[in-house]
N, C-alpha and C positions, 0 to 999 in steps of 0.2 A: 901029172893034170895035164891033158892035151889044151892046144890053144883053144880050138871049138870049146873046151870048158871056159878056159880062161875070159872067152870074150862073153858066155852065159854067165860068168860070177862076175864079171863087172860090171855088165846091164843090169843084174840082180842087188850088188854093191849100190850102183846109182841110184837104183829105184829108192831101196832102204836107206841109203843116205837122206835122198831128199825128204823122205817121209819124215826120218827121225829130226832132220831141221825145222820141219812143218809144225812135228810136236814140240819142239823147243829141247829136244833131247842132242844137243849139240857134242857132247863127248862121245855119244856114239856114232854121229855124224861124223866125228874127225879120226875115228878110229876105223871104221868102213873106208872111208878114204885113204887112210895109211896103209890098208893093208891090201886095196888095189896096186895101189904102189909100191908097196914092197914086191909082190907078185911078179909087176911091171918088172922090176931093176932084177930082178933075180933069173930073167928068161936070157938064155945064149943068144948068142947072134941068128942060128938056125933056127930057133925058137921063134925069134922075132921075125926072120925071115917069113916064117909058116903062119904067123899072126897075121903080116903084110897083106899075103896070099889070099887069107879071108877076108881082111877090109877093106882090099882096093875095090875098086871099082871101072875096069877099063870100060872104054877107051880112057875114060874123062883121069881118071886115076892110076897109074901102074903100078903093078908090085913094089918096084925099085920107089918109086915115088913115097908110097904108104911105110915102107922100110926106112926111109930115111927121116919120116916125119916120127915114126916110132923111135927110131933108136937118136934124134935131138933131144924126144922127151926123156929119154931114158935117164942120157947125160946132163939133163937141166935136175931132174929127180935127184939123180946120184948125188949129184953138186950142193943138194938142199936138203940130203937126208936127213942131217941132225936136226934139222927143224921139225921135220913130219914126224918122223920116228918116236919122238915122244911121246905121241899122240896114242901109242900101241901102247 
């Protein structure tokens, strides 16, 4: 899966998760959020850099700033993986 696909899937999962929460299907919402997190922490550094280049908005936010933000998120998600992996 390419990084543009990841962005698209992430947005779709976020919308589906929001709809699941609105309809009271918290189990599905948690599962969708966990799938997005798993996909993100499975990315290599090069893939994270490419994702950052897609999601950055120069000049306000450089690719490097976006990469640092994504890397920080991945580290935080990896540290808490035992908590959210059970939602899968």
